[in-house]
Backbone as a ProteinNet text record, in pm:
[ID]
protein_1_A
[PRIMARY]
MKVLFFIFLLIPLFKICIAAEDADKIIGDLPGTTFKVNFDQYSGYLNAGNGGKWKFFYWLVESQTGNSSNDPLIVWFTGGPGCSSLGAMYQEMGPFYINSDGKTLFENIYSWNKVLKFA
[TERTIARY]
-3661	-3556.2	-3458.6	-3364.8	-3216.9	-3196.5	-3204	-3130.6	-3238.4	-3311.3	-3283.4	-3178.5	-3113.7	-3030.3	-2894.8	-2895.6	-2761.5	-2818.2	-2824	-2828.1	-2795.4	-2847.5	-2894.7	-2802.7	-2761.6	-2669.3	-2530.6	-2570	-2352.5	-2289.5	-2367.7	-2303.9	-2246.1	-2282.4	-2226.7	-2102.4	-2110.5	-1986.5	-1877.8	-1959.6	-1775.5	-1729	-1826.2	-1776.9	-1680.8	-1660.8	-1641.5	-1496.4	-1510.2	-1364.6	-1322.3	-1366.6	-1258.6	-1171	-1247.3	-1182.4	-1222.7	-1203.9	-1211.4	-1206	-1223	-1257.1	-1169.4	-1010.7	-876.7	-975.3	-1049.5	-1116.2	-1208.6	-1193.8	-1277.5	-1079	-1015.8	-845.1	-805.8	-894.7	-797.1	-672.8	-616.1	-487	-464	-330.3	-232	-315.9	-314.5	-375.8	-498.3	-611.5	-695.8	-621.4	-696.6	-676.4	-699.1	-587.4	-558.2	-500.9	-477.2	-412.2	-274.8	-283.4	-98.7	-51.1	-33	54.9	35.3	113.4	166.5	79.9	10.4	-129	-75.1	-57.9	55.6	-27.2	-192.7	-264.5	-370.3	-441.5	-499.9	-660.3	-703.5	-822.8	-917.7	-1006.8	-1134.5	-1273.3	-1334.2	-1472.6	-1535.1	-1695.1	-1728.6	-1921.4	-1983.2	-2126.2	-2112	-2213.5	-2268.2	-2379.7	-2523.6	-2601.8	-2657.9	-2826.8	-2878.1	-2996.7	-3028.5	-3171.1	-3209.8	-3344.2	-3419	-3369	-3327.4	-3215.8	-3085	-3074.7	-2967	-2978.5	-3095.1	-3142	-3078.9	-3090.5	-3046.4	-2889.3	-2840.5	-2690.7	-2627.7	-2550.7	-2495.4	-2400.6	-2317.2	-2225.6	-2129.2	-1981.7	-1918.4	-1761.3	-1710.5	-1528.2	-1472.1	-1355.8	-1316.4	-1150.6	-1129.5	-1015.5	-948.3	-827.6	-769.4	-629.7	-642.8	-574.7	-441.8	-409.4	-191.3	-160.6	-139.3	-69.4	59.6	-62.2	53.3	21.6	-89.5	-133.6	-254.4	-351.7	-502.9	-564.1	-483.4	-543.3	-591.9	-494.7	-480.1	-529.6	-582	-604.7	-797.7	-849	-967.3	-1052.2	-1172.7	-1280.5	-1392.5	-1337.9	-1469.2	-1512.6	-1691.1	-1780.2	-1843.7	-1886.6	-1925.8	-2036.8	-2193.8	-2311	-2363.2	-2304.5	-2387.5	-2501.9	-2534.4	-2540.3	-2684.6	-2776.5	-2940.9	-3003.8	-3154.3	-3209.5	-3122.8	-3040.6	-3026	-2858.9	-2822.8	-2723.9	-2635.6	-2501.5	-2413.7	-2267.8	-2344.9	-2195.8	-2006.4	-2066.8	-1895.2	-1830.5	-1939	-1955.5	-1852.3	-1932.4	-1831.5	-1689	-1685	-1530.6	-1431.9	-1490.6	-1348.2	-1433.3	-1531.2	-1479.4	-1519.6	-1534.4	-1501.9	-1375.7	-1427.4	-1318.5	-1216.8	-1263.7	-1171.4	-1047.7	-972.4	-831	-747.3	-886.1	-890.4	-904.6	-943.2	-976.9	-959.7	-1053.8	-1110.6	-1009.6	-890.6	-878	-968.9	-887	-1045.7	-1083.7	-963.9	-963.9	-1008	-1129	-1217.1	-1104.2	-1027.8	-978.6	-892.2	-820.9	-682.3	-708	-712.2	-708.6	-552.2	-587	-482.4	-564.6	-406	-370.2	-465.6	-559.4	-627.1	-548.7	-513.3	-421.5	-413.5	-551	-622.9	-698	-751.9	-848.9	-842.5	-978.4	-1024.9	-944.3	-854.3	-785.2	-652.1	-662.4	-473.4	-522.9	-410.1	-364.8	-301.5	-324.4	-295	-272.2	-143.2	-56.1	-101.5	-143.8	-144.7	-89.7	-2.3	123	-13.7
690.2	674.9	660.2	546.1	557.2	676.8	741.9	858.6	993.8	979.8	1137.3	1114.1	993.7	971.8	1025.1	940.3	1019.1	1152.3	1217.6	1399.3	1439.4	1397.3	1511.9	1464.5	1326.6	1251.5	1274.6	1203.2	1150.7	1246.1	1337.1	1428.4	1556.7	1618	1694	1612.7	1528.5	1426.8	1385.5	1382.1	1374.5	1507.7	1626.2	1752.5	1777.5	1739.6	1676.5	1702.7	1567	1472.1	1499.3	1629.4	1674.6	1753.6	1876	2013.9	2051.1	1996.1	2014	2138	2238.9	2377.6	2385.4	2492.1	2480.1	2574.1	2642.6	2679.1	2545.5	2464.8	2292.9	2239.7	2285.2	2219.7	2178.9	2098.8	2075.3	2045.1	2205.6	2212.8	2175.3	2127.8	1967.2	1919.5	1916.4	1742	1774.3	1671.9	1681.3	1674.3	1792	1773.9	1612.5	1619	1504.5	1397.1	1314.6	1292.5	1247.5	1124.7	1069.6	1015.4	1020.8	974.1	1096.4	1062.5	1221.5	1138	1215.5	1195.1	1297.5	1164.7	1214.6	1198.4	1250.8	1252.6	1406.1	1413.7	1555.3	1562.7	1661	1626.5	1780.6	1747.6	1870.4	1808.6	1920.7	1947.8	2042.1	1968.3	2147.4	2079.7	2233.7	2147.7	2152.9	2126.7	2141.9	2239.1	2244.1	2293.4	2173	2140.3	2085.1	2034	2210.8	2246.2	2338.6	2395.8	2489.6	2640.9	2640.2	2783.6	2829	2669.2	2677.3	2643.5	2648	2645.3	2428.9	2396.9	2229.7	2231.6	2096.2	2123	2019.7	1925.8	1788.4	1841.8	1759.3	1709.2	1650.7	1715.9	1532.5	1649.6	1527.7	1510.7	1425	1439.6	1390.4	1325.2	1240.2	1188.8	1153.7	1233	1146.6	1033.2	988.2	829.2	854	739.3	755.7	717.2	693	639.3	748.7	866.9	1012.3	988.1	899.4	908.3	896.7	1036.7	1012.9	1087	1093.3	1169.3	1039.4	902.8	791.3	686.8	726.2	544.8	579.7	468.8	507.4	528	584.1	684.6	591.8	614.1	494.9	644.9	601.6	716.2	561	582	560	644	594.7	596.1	530.5	547	545.4	615.6	549.1	672.9	591.7	731.6	735.8	759.8	785.4	871.3	857.2	1001.6	928	876.8	846.1	794.6	824.9	902.8	986.4	876.5	899.1	865.7	877	995.7	998.3	876.4	778.9	673.7	606.2	535.9	508.2	513.7	669.5	711.2	750.7	655.7	706.7	546.8	394.6	316.7	175.5	239.9	52.5	90.9	218.1	210.9	321.2	422.7	545.2	497.4	629.9	623.2	680.2	699.6	743.8	646.2	576.9	500.3	613.3	622.6	687.2	614.6	672.8	565.9	574.2	493.6	453.2	599.6	650.2	827.2	894.7	906.1	939.6	1076.5	1111.3	1305.5	1227.2	1119.3	1100.9	1007.9	1059.7	954.3	860.9	735.3	642.8	607.4	563	562.9	374	427.7	261.7	251	122.7	54.5	-7.8	-32.6	-88.3	-12.1	126.8	205.3	185.9	264.3	237.8	342.2	398.6	501.1	481.5	292.4	310	183.1	96.2	-22.3	-48.9	-175.9	-257	-349.5	-442.2	-515.5	-672.3	-720.2	-899	-1050.7	-1089	-1204.6	-1308.6
-1449.8	-1308.8	-1338	-1395.9	-1407.2	-1460.1	-1522.3	-1670.8	-1525.4	-1468.6	-1421.7	-1271.8	-1263.6	-1118.7	-1239.2	-1331.7	-1416.8	-1381.4	-1447.9	-1430.9	-1366.6	-1254.5	-1108.3	-1009.9	-1010.8	-948.4	-1018.1	-1075.4	-1140.3	-1214.7	-1301.4	-1371.1	-1273	-1144.6	-1114	-1056.6	-1030.6	-907.4	-1057	-1124.7	-1243.8	-1309.2	-1297.5	-1260.5	-1098	-1068.6	-898.4	-967.3	-1008.6	-1010.5	-1162.5	-1289.3	-1373.7	-1308.2	-1240.7	-1188.8	-1081.8	-985.5	-795	-788.3	-737.3	-713.9	-596.6	-614.2	-541.2	-454.5	-407.7	-308.1	-243.3	-291	-218.5	-149.7	-220.2	-153.1	11.6	68.2	211.1	209.1	272.1	334.5	412.6	357.7	590	552	701.1	741.6	874.5	875.1	924	1098.2	1153.3	1269.1	1334.4	1416.4	1499.2	1404.1	1240.8	1202.4	1258.5	1257.9	1314.7	1215	1111.5	992.3	867.9	740.1	679.4	544.3	555.1	424.2	300.5	221.9	88.8	-50.2	-58.3	-137.8	-77	-212.9	-268.1	-207	-135.3	-11.9	-116.7	-182.1	-125.5	-38.5	-19.5	59.3	-20.6	-4.1	-27.8	-61.4	-129.4	-167.5	-307.7	-309.3	-476.4	-469.2	-567.9	-571.3	-657.1	-614.7	-598.1	-671.5	-638.1	-705.4	-548.5	-597.4	-603.1	-608.3	-630.5	-639.6	-558.3	-534.3	-475.5	-283.9	-259	-61.2	-116.7	-205.8	-151.1	-256.1	-154.3	-167.2	-140.6	-249.5	-157.8	-174.3	-26.7	32.7	-30.7	-90.4	-95.3	-92.5	-56.1	-13.6	-184.1	-196.3	-304	-184.6	-227	-161	-285.5	-300.2	-482.3	-443.1	-567.8	-543.9	-456.7	-400.6	-267.8	-425.8	-468.7	-608.1	-633.7	-674.8	-763.5	-906.4	-852.5	-1076	-1038.9	-1083.9	-978.2	-1201.9	-1190.6	-1296.9	-1439.4	-1388.5	-1460.9	-1369.1	-1257.1	-1231.4	-1197.2	-1175.3	-1164.3	-1081.2	-1035.2	-1004.6	-925	-785.7	-693.2	-622.2	-681.1	-538	-555.4	-392.1	-332.4	-226.5	-180.3	-149.7	-21.6	89.9	172.1	262.5	367.4	424.8	392.4	555.7	491.9	592.1	601.6	743.3	870	942.2	1008.6	1088.1	922.5	916.4	839.7	813.3	776.1	689.2	579.8	495.6	600.3	589.8	716.9	771	847.5	926.4	830.6	715.5	606.2	608.4	562.9	535.1	647.9	821.7	884.8	966.8	923.6	1005.3	878.1	783.9	635.4	515	430.4	371.6	310.3	384.4	332.1	363.4	390.1	431.9	595.8	672.8	817.8	888.5	959.7	1128.5	1255.8	1309.9	1448.4	1523.5	1605.6	1725.2	1820.4	1936.2	2026.8	2130.9	2142.2	2227.7	2108.7	2032.5	1990.6	1931	1956.1	1919.8	1771.4	1728.1	1687.2	1555	1459.5	1361.8	1302.5	1185.5	1198.1	1061.4	989.3	926.8	861.5	687.5	665.7	580.6	568.7	551.5	418.1	486.1	307.9	236.1	251.4	220.7	47.7	15.9	-119.3	-221.6	-209.1	-253.2	-304.6	-209.2	-288.2	-385.1	-463.8	-557.2	-437.9	-447.4	-311.5	-438.5	-425	-529	-460.7	-457.1	-349.1	-443.5	-362.9	-480.3	-493.9
[MASK]
+++++++++++++++++++++++++++++++++++++++++++++++++++++++++++++++++++++++++++++++++++++++++++++++++++++++++++++++++++++++

């Protein structure tokens, strides 16, 4: 079972992280962003089987250090039936939080794509 998990899920994710498609690159800031986004983002779909009928959605957010090729990579899985992984992206550890107006985003200063230095 672990081997199947690795083959069908993790290998495509490594492929994304090695060479994200330029066609999947998010150009500019997300709508409603209230701060300057200083990292690259990629979003799209991967074929997951059944002749391309099944797809995995991905959102790759690169490191904010400017050295994403050498920084560690975190793969975050969350969600489940009736729950989107975007909840974690916007309410937990992602680089964005949703403002109370429901229309704008503000920066998560403790985002997982930052290298935090503690005293």
